[in-house]
N, C-alpha and C positions, 0 to 999 in steps of 0.2 A: 807296670806290666806291659809287655810288647803287644802291639796290635796284631790280632790273628785274622780278622776279617774286616774289610773296609770297602767303601764305595766312594766315588768322586764324580761330581757333576752329573748324577743320574737324572734322566728325564724319561717319562713314559706317557704317551698319548693314546687315547682311544677315540677314534674319529677326530674331532677337533677339540676334544676335552683333554686337558692335561691332568693326569693323576698327581704328578709331582714334577718339579723342574729344578735343576741345579742342586740336587740333593747330595750332600756329602756327610758321611759319618764313619766312625771307626769303632770296632768292638775289641776291647782288651781281652787277652787270654785269661780264662778263669772267671770272666764276668757272667752274671745271670741277668740278661736284659729283658725287660718287659716292653714289648712294642705295642703302643696303643694309638688310637686315632678314631675320628668319626667314620661311620660307614661311608665307603666310597673314597677314602683318602689314599687307598693304594697299598694297604698293609700286606695283603696276600700276594699282590704283584711284586712288591719289594722282596718278600721272602723267596719267591721263585727266582727272582734275579740274583739274590744273594746265594741261592742254592745252585746257580748255573743252569737252571732249567728254562729261563726266559732271557731274551736279549733286550737290553734297554735301547730306546731310540737315541739316546745320547749318554755319554759318560762310560765309566767302566767300574768293575769290581775286582778286588784282589783278595786272595787267600794265601796265608803264610805257606811257604814251601813245605810240602810233606804233610800238611794238616789233612786229616780225614774228616769229611763233612757228611752228615746224615740229615735228610729233610723228611719231616713228618707232616704230610698234608692233612687237611680237615677230614677228607674221606679216605678211610683205610681200604686197602685191597689185599685179599688173600686168595691163594689158589682154591678152586672149588672143593677139593678133597682135603683141605688143610685141617689140622688139629693144632691146639696150642703147642703140643710137643713137637710136631714136625715143623711148625713155623719158627720156633726158637732154635731148633737143631740146625735148620738151613741157614739161619742168621749166624750161628756159631761157626758153621763150615766156612762161610764167606769171610768172617772176621778173624778166625783163628785157623788158618790153613795148616799150620805146623803141628797141631795137636792130634793126639790119637782119638779114635772114635769115642772110646769110653770117657775120655776127659771132656770132650765136647758135650757128650750126653749129660755128664755130671753138672757142667756149667749151665746147660739149658734147664735142667731140673731145678737147680738153685734159683735161677732167674724166675722161673714160673712160680716157685714157692713164695719168693719175695713179692711177686705181683698178686698173690692170693689164690692162684689156681691150685686145685687139689686139696684145699682146706675144706673141712666139713662145712656143708651148706653152700659152698662155692662151686663153680664149674670145674670139672675134672680136666686132666691134662690130655686125655684122649678123646674128648668130646669134639664133635665137628664144629668148626668155627662158624659155619652157616647157621647153627642153632643158638649161638650166643646172643645175648642182648647187646644193644648198642654200647652200653657202658663197659661190658667185659671185652667186646671187640676192641674198644679204644684202649683198655688196659693192655691187651695183648700187643696192639700196635706200638704202644709206648715201650713195653718191655722188649720187643723186637728191635726197636730203634736203639735202645740203650745197649742191647747185646752186641751191637756192632762196635762198641767202644769208640765212638767218634771223638775227635778233638773239638768239633763244633757241631752242636745239635740245634737245628732250626725246627720249631714246632708251631704249627698254625692252629690256634684254638684247640689245644689238647684237652681242655676241661669240658668241651662239649660232650654231652651224653654221659659224663661221669656223675655218679651220685656223690653225696658228701664224703662217704667213706673212700671212694675212689680219688676224690680231690685231695683228701688228707694224705693218702698214699703217695700221690704224685708230688705234693709239696715236700714230703720227707725224702722222696727219692731224688728229686732235683737238687735239694740243698746238700745232699751227700755226694752228688756226682762231681767228678773232677773235670767234666767237659765244660767248654764255653757254650752257654745256652742263650738262644734268642727265641722268645716265645710271644706269640700274639695272643692276647687275652683281654676280655672285658670284665673278668672276675677280679674285683679290687682287693678282696681279702687275699686271694692267691698272689696278686702282684706285690702286696705288702709282705707276705711271708716268704715267697720263693725267690724274689728278685732283689738284686742289690744295685740295679740301675734301671731307670724308666725313660723311654724315649717316645715322644708323641709326634706323629705325622700330622701336620695341620698347616694350612696356608696362612694361618694367623701369624706364623713365625717367619722371620727372615731366613731364607734358605729352606723353608718348608718343614723344619723339625726343631724340637727343643728337647733336651735331655738333662737329667740330673742324677747324681749318685744317691744311693739309699733306696728305701722302699717307696710305696705309692704315697704315703702321707708326706714324706719329705718332698716328693715331686710336686704335690699339690701346693705346698708352701712356696717352693721356688718358682713354680709357674705363676702363682698369683702375684708374686713380687715382680716377675718379668713383665707380665701383662699390664700391671699398674704403671710400671716405668715406661712401657711403650705408649700407653695412653697419655701419660703425663708429657712425654716427648712430643706427641701429636699436638696436644693443647699448646705447648710452648712454641712449637714450630708454626702453628696456626696464627698465633699472635704476631710472630716475627714476619710471616708472609703478609699479613694484613698491613703492617707498617710499611713493608717494602712496596706493596701495591699502591698505597697512598703516596709514597715518595715518587713512584714512577708516573702516577697521574699528574703530580705537581711538576715533574721534570721530564716532559715528553721527549725533548731532544736528546738528552743523555749523551752530550757530545764529548765530554772530557774523558781521558783514559780512566780516571778514578770512577767516573759515573758508569762507564761501560763495564768495569769490573763489578760494580754494584749490581748492574743489570744481570750479569752472568750469575752472581751469587744468589740473587733473587730467583732466577730461573731454576738453579740447582735446588734451592729450598722448596720451591713449589713442586718439583719432581719428587723430592723426599717426602713432602707432605702427602702427595697423592699416593705414594707407595704405602706410607703408614696408615692413611685413612682406609685404603683397600684392605690391608691386613687386619686392621681392627674391626672391619665389617664382616670378617669371616667367622664370627662366633655364633652365627644363627643356629638355633636348635629347635626341636619340636616344641610346640606350645601346648602343653597338656594341662587341663584344668577340669576336674570332674565337678558335676553339679549335685548338690543334695536337695532334698525336698523341704528342708526346714522343720521336719517333724521334731517335736520336743519330748516324745515318749522315751523314758529312761531305759525300759526293757524292750529292745527291738527283737532280740532272739534270746531265748532261755533254754538251755539244755539241762535236763534233770536226770542224773544217773544213767546216761545213755551208753549202750554197748552195741558193738557190731562185730560179727564174725564173718570170715570168708571160708566157707566149708567148715572144717573142724578147727581152723585157726582163729583165735581171737585177735582182732585188729586193735580195738581199744575197749576199755571196760569202765563203767561207772563214772563217766565224764560229766561234770556239772560246771557250767559257766554261763555268764551273761554277757551279751554284746549290747552296748549302749552307744549313743552318738559320741563319736570321738574315740571309741575303742578300735584299736588296730591289732587284730589277732594274727600273729605269724605262726605257721605250722612248720615244724621240723621233723625230719625222719629220713631214714635211708629209703631207697627205691623199694616199693612194695610194702611199705609200712602202713599204708592206709590213709595217706593224706587226702587224696582225691575223694576217697570214699567218705572221709570225715566231712569234706565240703558238701558232698551230696546229702548226707544226713542233716547237716546244718541248714541246707536250703529246702529240705523235705522232698528232694528228688528220690531219696531212699529213706525208708522207714528204719529206725533203730530196732535191733532185736529186743532190747529192753530199754526202759526209760521213756522220757517224753521230750518232744521238741515243741516249744511254743513260740509263735510269731506274733508280733504286734498286728493289730487289725489293719488290713490292706497294706501290708508291708511291701515296699517296692524293692526288688532285687535285680541287679544287673550282674551278669557273669561273663568273665573272660575265660574261654575254654582253651586249654593248651593244645587240643587237637585242631583248633581253628575250623571246626565243622560249619560254622556260620558263613564262611567265605565260599563263594562260588568261583572256582578257578577260571571259569570261562567268562565271567562277568567283567566288563571294563571297569577300570578304577573309578571312572566318573560315576557309574551306577552304584558301586560299592560304597562310595562316600555320600551319595545323595540318591536315594532310591527313586525319587520322582522329581522331574523338572530339573532346573539348574540352580535352585536356591536352597541353601541349608539354613535351617532355623536353629540358632543356638542361643539359649537363654532369652527367648522372645524376640531376637533380632535376626533378620535375614542377611545372608551374604552369599555371593556367588560361589559355586562349587570350586572354581579355580582358586579363589582366595582361601577357602577352607582347606583345600589340598596343600596350598603353600604353607599353611600353619603347621603341617606335618611333614614338611620338607619335600613335598612332591612338586615337580615342575609341571607347567601347563602341557608340555609335550608328552607327559606320562598319562594324561587323563583317559586316553583311548586304549591304553595298554591293558591286556588281560591280567587279572589279579594273580593267576597262576604263574605268571612270568616275573612277578615281583620277588625280591629277596625275602628271606625269613623276617628280617628286621622291618622291612617295609610292610609286610603283611601284618605284623604285630601292631604297627602304627595305624593301619586301617581299622583294626578291631578296637583299638583305644579311642580312635576318632568317633566310632559308632557309639561306644559307651558314653562318651562325653555328651552326646545329644539326648540322653535319657536320664533325667533327674531320678535319684534313687535314695533309699535309706541304707541299703547294704550293698557294698561292692565286694564281689567274690572273684578273686584273681588267681587262676591256676596257671602258674609258670608264665607270667606276662613278660618276664625279662629275657626270655630266650631270644637270642639274635639281636637284642638292642645294644647299640654302642653306648659308651660311657656318658657322653653328653645327654642322650635320651634317658638313660637311667637316672641321672641327677635331676632332670626335670620331673620324671615320674615320681621320684622320692618326695620332692617338694609338694607336688600335687596331692599325693596321698596324705601327707601330713596336714595339708590345708583342708582336706575333704571333711565336711561337717558330720557326715554319717558314720556308720561302722564299716570296717574293712576286715575281710578274711583273706589271708594271703599265703600262697604256697610258692616258694621260689628257692633255687639253689644259690641265689645271690646273698651271701651272708652279710655283706656290707649293708645292703638295702634293708635286710631284716632287722639288723641291730639299730639302724637309724630310724626306721619307720614304726616298728612294733611297740605297742604299749603292753602287750602280753605275748609270751612265747609258749606254745604248747608243743612238746616233743613226743612223738609216737615211736615206740620201739618195735611195733609190728607183732608183738607177742602178748598184747593185751594191756601193756603199760602206757600210761599217758602222764607226762611230767610237765609241770610248770617250771621253766628255767629262766634265769635272769638274762642270759645272752647266749650267743652262739658258742662262745668259748666254753661255757659251762656245759652246754649240750655235747660239745666235742669230747670233753673229759668223761661225761657220763656214757656217751655212746661207745667209746673205746673200752670202757670197763664192761659194758653189756656184751660187746662183741667178743670179749675175752672169755666170757662165761660159756658153759656148754650149751649147745642149741636146745631150746625148749625150757631152760631154767628160768625161774621167775626173777626179774630184776630186783636188786636190793634197794631198800629205802635209802634216800640221801641222809646225810648225817646231822646237819645243824638246823635250828629253827629258822635261820635266815635263808636256807636253801630250800627250794621248792620240793614238796613231797609228792610222790607218785599218787595219781588218782586211784590206783589199784592197790590199796592197802590190804592187809590181811583180813580174812573173814571175821576176825575178832571184833572189828568195828562195824557199827551200823552205818548206813548211808549218811545219816545226819552227823554221826561222829566223825566220819571221813571228811565231810565238808568243814566241820568245825576245826579239825586238825590242819586242813589246808589253809585256813584263814588265821591260824593261831599266831604265826609270825607277825602278820600285819597288826593284830590286836595288841601283842606285846610291845611292838614298836610305838604304837599310838599311846599306850598307857605310860611307857617310859618317857615319852616326850612330854606328857602332861606333868609327870613328877618333876622333870627338869624345869619346866615352866614355873611350877609352884615353888620350887626351891629358890629360884631367882626372885620370886615375889617376896618370900620371907626375908630376903636380904635387902629389899628396897628400903632406903632410908625413910621414905614417906609412910610406908607400912609399919616399919619399926616404931615410928613416932606415934602411931595410933594403936593403943592396946587392943581395942575391939577388932580392928582390921587385922592385926597381927595374929590374934587368937583364931579368927576365922580362917586365915591363910594356913595356919598350922594344922587346923582340923582337916582342911581340904587336902593338905599334903599327906597327912596320916591316912586318909581314906584312899588317896591315889596310890600310895605305896602298898597298902593292903590289897588293892586291886591287882597290882603287878605281881605280888606274891601269889595271889589266887590264880592268876593266869599261868604262871610258871608251874604251879602245882598241878593244874589241870592238864597242861601240856605234857608233863612227865607221866601223868596217869594215862593219857591217850597213847603216848609213845610206847609205854609198857604194855598196854592192851593190844597195840598193833604188832608187838613183837619186834 
């Protein structure tokens, strides 16, 4: 495919700090490129340069002749009196000057309908944009950008503010688009689904960037291979340089032509080694490691048939679950479905309308609040990281606040900067740093991944998986949820609560629920291996509902025991012993009867539930 957008030898400095230098890349027509990189690597700056809105300090950019380019920044802007209808109509006027008014109006109406406006339960087409939520404003901004029918669409963090339904809509929309797309995103699920090429800006690579075709998973594989080869090259070059240095020491005069050539070669190798060592050192990332209390109590938090309403609307009903050490509960649901309310009930900050919440004695809970209300925007970073003095005590050992700040990628020059002047990702790292200083039994994290770059997300994932206590987590990062969670609970916002296997199953379920008429009760899922809604029909008692929820697990365990006993009856040593064989056969018959009994009970409960 021909290159439609390119840059060569780009460099951009802020003060004396280089965001990138000698950056060269090309974007093929029809590609959907995901642009990633650590915070501060210059992704947004590069997007503005590619859009022609900012001038590089060095190098140039080129756009294919006649190509129409549209740039969607992180912050959308609409006229004060705009409505979705007027915003799309004005975009159509600019992009389709030859059409009649009624034709443009029809195209605008179709674009709004595809974006979800005017659908029952969603914002209308004549509603003031100023009254829309952040997610619907973002949808409108994306729809307006697409309405211009660009050849190249540059999008900076388009998934910000979108709920899961909005992200699914965006994924489908971009994969159907004929435009060449370059999108900055930290959403790894989105990168895998919507992109067919991934480019990372990072000084660890020669030239400052590395790219590969395919989705995010293919990129991870190729990046790992490249970095391993680069590290191997450094090790090999290090050995060669060591030998050359030994030779130079033994031959200080180096008088012959051959010797001078060897000196020059050794100098070149040392220069290459220095560049490789510097690049390989650029992989520093935040060091996140939460501390548990070491409590061995199995039942840290127990919910018994808990329900909660918001006015006349049921958020969730009859939810029963137990959090134990090692349990990592991920909460799913569209915006407004009650996820934060569920966390408040779980931590007893809100009382359930019905049911009980039991905590282990002296349970220690630490909470990451998505509103970040614990941060004082006027407080210097030094005080935010260390409330008193200059020494931070972590796991019984003291360290200077500057060393503690460095662990979270803050420089010493930032210690006196006000917290309110930090980026969103930096503020999130401050909150995480404070949580790490407080050993706890239960970590409650409400949208901790907002504004975090991918390297920080990867460290956070590993820390949560290593945390010995229980975790309750709300995040739009589906990749993190699938990796970290041992249980996933999905809320539909209409009283239903579902245990699902992964985010893909929740997506399938949510799309079916969204297709139903507003207010209709969700249908039960189909098979015993698929999680059942906690809100079964009134035909079941609370005890029977819990029994039905656990039935799939019981059947699986019973069938595993039958398989084990069948293998035992075929063991030559057992066959040779009549008494052992008879006992094994009796055990097999008992186990098979238990399986039959469980299936019969499951069918009875399913029938009773309707």
